N, C-alpha and C positions, 0 to 999 in steps of 0.2 A: 382173668387173672387168678392163678391158683392160690388159695390161701396160704398152703406151706412154703410158697416161693414168691412172696412179694418182692423178693429181689430181682426178679428177673426184667425189671422195668431198666434196672441199672446195668442189665447185662453183665449181664451178667457175668483160861488167863491164867498161864501161871502167874500169881500175883507177884507183888514186889515182898522183899524180904520184911520190910517194915510192917506190911499189911499182914503177914504170916504169923510173925511174931506177935502181932496186936492179937491174935486169936488165943494166947496161951492164958490170957486172964481167965477164959472158959474151960481149960485142959490144965491138970497138974501134971506138966512135963517138965523134969529137971532139965538142965543144960546138957547134960550126958545123952539126952535123948538124941541128939543129931550127932550120927556117927562119924567119926575121922580119926585121923592119926592121934593117938593117945587118949581117945575120949572112951569111956564105956559103951559096950554094946548094947546095954539093956538101960530101959528107961519103965517109969510107972506112970502109965497114961489113964486116966479115969473115962474110959469110953463111952459111959452111959451121958456124960454131958454133951457128946455131939448131937444127941439129937433135939437138945434146946437151942443149939446155934442156928440161925435162920442165915440163908444164903444172902450174899449183899447184893446180888442181882437175880433177878427173876425174869428171865427171857422166854415170852412166849411167842411163836411162830405160828401163824396164823396160814394153813395151807400146806398141804404134804406133796405138792406137785415136784417138778425138777427144782424150781427156785429154791423153796421151802426147805426140801431134804438136803440139797446142798448147801444151802445158808447153816442149817443144823450140823452137817460134818463140818464145815469152816470154823465155826464157832467152837466146837468141842475141841478143836486143834489150834486155836489161837493161843499163844505164848501166855496170855492173860488167864486163862479158862483153868480154874481149879474147881472140882466137882464139889468139894466143900464149900466154896464160896460163891459159886456161879450156878444156877440152874437152867437149864433150856427145856422147854415142853413144847411139843409140835401137836397142834389140834387138825385134824382132818374130818372134813364133814362126811365123807364117802364111808359108808357101812362095809365096802367092799376092800378099804385099804388105801394106801396112797398110790399116786400115778395112774388114777382112773379117768384123768382128763386128758388133754394135750399130751400132758407129759409122758403118758404110757401109749398113745396113738398116734405120735408124731413119726417123721421119717427117720430122725436121727443125724441129721446133716450136721456138720461142724466144719467151718469155713473162715480162712483169713480174708475172706472177701466180702464177710457177711457185714450187717452195719447194727447200730452206729459204732463208728470208728473209734468212740472214747472207749468202748469196753470189747471191742473184738479181739484184740491184740492179748490182752492179758487174759481174754476167756481161752483161747487158742492154747496160749501155752500152759495155763493151767490144765487144760484137757490132756495135754501131753503128759506132764507131770503125774496126773492122777493116773492114767493108764501104766505107766512106769512104776510107780509104787505100790499099786494094788492089783497089779496083774489085768488090767482092762481088757486086753485081746481075749482071754478065756473068760473073764467074769462078765463084761458087758458088750462084747463084739466090737470093741476098739478096733480099728485099721484106718490106714489111708486109703483113699478112692481116687478115682479119674471122674471128673464133672464135664458134660457136654451138653450141648444144643443138638437135638436131633429133629430133623424134619422130613417127613417123607409121607407117605399114602397108607392107608390100612386096608387090610384085605378081609373083607367081611366072611365071617364064617359060612360055612356050607348051608343053605337054606336062607340066609340073611336075605333082606330086600337089597337089589342092586344099589350100588352106589351112584348117585347123580353128579359127583364131581368128574369132571373131564382129567386124565390123569396121562395123556399121551406126549404131552409136552415134555414132561420130565424125565419119562423114558428115552425119548429119542436125543437127550443129551450124551449118553453114553454108547449110542450105536457106534460099531465097528471097535471098540475099545475092547482090548483083553480083559478077563475078569480082575487080575491083579492091577491094571490101570484103570479101569472104572472104580475099584474100591478106592485106590489112591485118590482119583479126582474126587470122590465124594467125600473124602476124608475120613473115612471110618478106620480106626486104630485096628490093628491085624487079631487084636484077642476079643474085639467085640463083637463077638459071633451070635449071641441070643436075640439080635435084630435082624429081620431080614434085607439081605444087602440090596435085592433086587426092588424093595419098596423106600429104599433108602434115596433121599435126593440131596441131603447134604449133611454132615456132622461136623461141629467145630467145638474145639475146646474151649471151657469157660473159665478155666483157671491152670495156671502150671502146676506139674506134679508137686506134691508135697504141701498143697496149699489148701486142700479139702481132704476131710476125714469122715468117719460116721462111727456112731455107737448106737446101741439098742437101748432106746430112751426109758422103756420100763426097767429094764436090767439096771441101766446106770443109775436111775432114781431110787430104786429099791437097795442098791449097794452103798451109797451115799447114805441113805437113811440106817442100813445096818451098821455100817462103820462108826455113825455117830451113836447109835446105841450103845457100841461096845464103850463109848468114852463117858455114857452117862445119860444120854437124850431120853427124855419121858415121851413117851407118845400115845396118845388120846386118838382112837380111831371111832368113827360114828358121832364126833363131838363137831357141832357147828356153832362158831363163835357168831353171837348176835349183838354183843355191843361192847365198847372199851370204856371201862371206867377210869375216871378222873377226879381229882381233887383239886381243883384250880386247873392249872395248865398241866399238873404231874399225873402221868398215867399211874394207876394203882392195880388195875386187874382186867380181866376179861370175863364178860358174862357168855355161858353157853348153854345149849341145850343138846342132850342125847337121848338114848333109850330109857333112861332112868328118870329123865324130867329136865331140870336145870341146875345151874351152879355157878360157882366163880371160882376162878383161878388168879392169885393174887399175881401182881406183875409189877417190873420196874421199868420194863421196856417190851414193846409188841412190834412185831414185825408182821405187815400184811404182805401176803404172798399168795394169794387166793386165786390169782388168774383174773380170769373174767367174771370170777363172783366177789372181787376184792369191793366193789361199791355196796355191796349188802352190809359189809361192816363200815365202811366210810362212803356215804353217799356222794360226797363232793368229788369223789374221783371221776374222770373222764374216761373211762373206761366200757367199752361195749365189747360183745363176743359174736365172732363169725365161725358159723358151722362150717366144718369141712370134713366129707366122708373118705374112708381109706379101706383098703383090703389088703390082707396079707395072703400069698400065694405060695404053696410049697411045690417046687418045681420037680420034674423028676430026678431021682437021684443019678442016672447015666448021663445027666446034660451038666455041664460045667458052666457057672454063671460067674462071667469075669467081674471083677469088683468097678463097676460104674454106677454113677447116679446120672439119669438122662432127663432133661427136661425137654418135653417133646412137642411138636405141632403136627397133628395128625391129620391129614385130608382125607377124603374119599369114603367116608362114613356117613353119609347124608350131608346136609347143611352146615357150612361153615368149619371151623376148625376145632378140634379137640386138643386139649393142652393137659393131658396127665404127666405127673411127674413120677418116676420109677426109681427104685432105690433097690440095688441088690444086697444082700447080707450075707454074711459069712456062715449063716446056720443053714444054707439052702434054700431060704426063703427070699421072696421078693415082695418088697413095700410098694403100694402105689396109692397115689391120693389124687384128687381131684379138685375142683374150684369151690370156693365158699359159698353160702347162704345166708339170707338174714333171718334164719328162722329162729323164734324167741327163746331166750336163754330159761331152762327151767331152775326150779327153786333149787335142786341139787344135782351134782353131777351124775349121779345114780340114776337120773331120771332125763338122761339124752336120748333123743330118740335117733334111732338109725333109719333111714330110708333106703328101703330094698332096691327100689329102681335107681337110686343115685349109685348103689354099690353095681348093680348089673350093668349100667353104661361105662362105669369104671372099667369093668371086667372085660366088655366086649372092645372098649379102646387099646388097651393095653394087648389082648390077646390078637388084636388085628395086624400088629406088626412082629410078632415073635410067638414061633411054634412052641418055645419051651413054657411060655406064659399060659398059652392055648392049652396045654397038655398038663398043666399041673392042676392041682386041687386049691381051692379056696379054704384057707383055715380060718380067716377073721373077715368079718364085714362089720366096720365100725364108724362111729362119729365123735367128734369132738367141738370144743369151742375155743378159738382163740382169742388171748385177751388183746385187743387193738385200742390204742389211744385215740379217742374220736376227735380230739380237736389237733392231729398229726403229731408226728414225731415220736419221742418214746425209746426205750421203755421208761417208766418213772422209778428213778432209784434214789433213795437218800433220805433225810429226817424231816417229817412234816412238822413235827412239834416236839417238845421235851419228852422223850421216851417213847415215841410214836414215829415208826420208819415204814417207808413203803419200796415195794420189789415187785412191779407188775409190769404189764403193758409190754410184754416182748413179742408179741404178734408170733410170727412163724419162725423168730430166731432164738426161742428160748433154751432150746437143747443146747445151741451153740453158745449162747452167752450166759449160763447157769454158772458156771465155775467163776467167771470174773465178777458176775453181779454178787455171789456169796462170799466171795473174799472180801470184796469193797463193804458189803454189809457188816461182816464179822470186825472190819478193821473200825468202821464208823460207829458200832455200839461198844466196842471194848478198847478201842484208843480214843474215841472222839473225833478221828478224823479219817478220811479215805487215803490211803497212802499209794495204793497200786494203780491209781488211775486218776484222772481229771475228769471228774463226772459232773461240773457245775452246769452243764447244758441239759442233764437229766433230773436234777434235784427238783423234789415236790413243788416249791414255790413257785417254779415257771408252769406249772400246769393246774394246781387248785386255785 
């Protein structure tokens, strides 16, 4: 089972006026300060007093992956967010910046047929809205794609060991058919030309047109972060949260370490969205990490790669069936990922080990069904850890205790479900209630 496609088994604050007026005890503002018909356009404001006014809410997000960065975006866009009254700080442990884990190394699939159903609908709709509002097509590679299941045989590269799998039976199914008829019988779409027709046994769509899209996950995550920073988000890179501080049941802050030593950030609300590393902050979280490798191939510029995402079953490359996932991207690259493994989770995302052999096998497998991929240049060989709920189900989204919130355990669907999760978290923190979806089955009390 591929780590990035677990679903294959299923076939697949603006504050209130009263609050604003209450701050006037700290600021010498005459009634004329609020412009309007018949009101003076000038007011006397003692701006030096602003520095002594502490925010009413100090929100700290732990983890700068797609969940944390998108949550920061939605918090800073919430109607109750006012930067003079609410502060949002994001802590990212990597010294390289945000999206260094699965959020930067995933395939980027966005699907109406993802799971769990509680969050999928709102997430897909929010993806569409975000792309329209912020130019997602140009900024983070948003587009709709076709998704299908491809089954067939691999063609070993010249000089490779001969395949041991018998292939004649599938070839004989199409004997006597014209080229067009054979292609139609196999189910291959007319524009899916970057996989070899003669190696194809069957192709079947996994979802209707319009039900699947994609983003470049790193570009999406960093875009959400940049948009949140425009509204006042404070970002701390290379900052590892070590403990959540409390006074009784009330959250009071977060202890952290960085290159300069250790420190404390005051907090009224803490959101844990550190992916597979979330149990480092809250050990009772039933989250484990599954490592998955991937590669990114730059295809020849003369070769057109139609927008398809393929979940493959490839025989003929030795024993067994190989099941890489292949994602064509609009920038002329193709992303491919393989199955997961149980490699131990390192202390920091910067310490994730990439096994060259795993990437070599992945390249062999996808090159065996496509000349475009075989002739391409590998730009990236990478690995990441997916956060998996060890007791089943998930993700875990909601309030664990007063001022402490959880948003992790999204497995292979973190990219798809990030906007819905983030919107729900912003509502829960600033409104006190999730309004966009019913997430009772995902609340932390069911897992902790």
